[in-house]
N, C-alpha and C positions, 0 to 999 in steps of 0.2 A: 704936133709931134707926139707920137705914142710913147708911153713910158713902159718900163718893165711891169708895173702893176696892171696896166691895161691888158697886156698879153697874158699875164699870170691869171688875172680874173677870168678871162675867157676860157683858158684851159681848165681852171679849177671848177668853173661852172659846168663845163662839159663833163668832167669827172663826176661831179655831184649828180648830174642828171643820170649818168650811167649807174651810179651807186643806188639811185632811187628807182632803177629799172624804168626810167622815162626815156626810152630809146628814140622816140620821135623827137622829143625836145633835144636830146643829145645830138641828133643828126643835124639840127638847125645851127649848130656851132661849127659845122664843117662846110668849107667851100664845095661847090658842086664838082670842082675839078681837083679836089684834094688828093694828094699822092700819099698812099699808106703802104709802108714796107715793113716786113717782118725780118727775123734774124737770118733766114735762109734765102733772102732775096725775094720771097713771095710778096705779091702786091695785090691790091684790089683796084679794079678799073673804075669802080663807082663807090662813093662813100656809103651808099645804101647797102651795098654788099658787105661792107665792113660792119655796119651797124647790125645787119642781120646775123652775122657771125657772132657778134657780141651778145645778142639776144640768146643764142644757144648756150654760151658759156656762163652767162649770168654771174659775172665776177664782181667782186667788191674790191675797191682800192684801199689798201692800208698805206697811206703816204708816209714815207720816211724822210724825204728831203726834196725841196723844190729850189731850182736855180733858174734865174732869168737874166737874159742879156738882150735888151731891146725887144725885138719881136720873137725871140727864141726862148722857149721854156723847156727845162729838162726836169723830169720827175723820176725819183727813185722810189720804188714801192713794191709791196707784196700784192699780187693779184690773187685773191682768194676765190676759188670756184668750188662747186660741189665735187669736182674731180681732183683738184690739186691746188696747192698754194705755191706760187712761183715768184721769185724775186725778179723784178724787171726794171729796165730803164727805158724811158720813152722821151724822144726829142720832138717837140712840137714847134712848128713855125706858124705864126699868126700873120695874116695879110688882110688888110681892109676889114678888121674886126671879126674874122673867122679863121678857123684852123685850116691852113693851106697844105700842111704836110705833117705826117707822123712817121717816125722811124723808131722801132722798138727792138730792144736786144733782150733776149732771155734764152733759157735752155728749153727748146721745144720738146725734149725728151719727157718732160713732166706731163705733157698732154698725149703721149703715145698710149696705146692700149695696155702696155706692160711697162710702166716707168721703172727705171732703176732706183732702188731704194738706197739712199745715202744717209749717213749719219751726219748730224749737225756739228 
């Protein structure tokens, strides 16, 4: 039986690989059929497409909080990219030792050509 720590370890290892810009290594944590959804319903048909998008943004994860419930892991974090710093929430589901789905919530306006400036 898997524990919360197994799923959490897999997700955090994936994040660490992304932070180190080891995109091929990060991709190995994703099931070939992983479903990845963004805040506006956008999705990626292949995990490799998602990894290639992440290569372009070159973001670093500043983790704020990690929650786990069985094979589900939720991260609250700031994604820091050269273009923007965005607060995000991502829900990961782990199946058979790999990430099977990711659903993220954030304000996509931060990545638009002319983001709205807001005071903190």
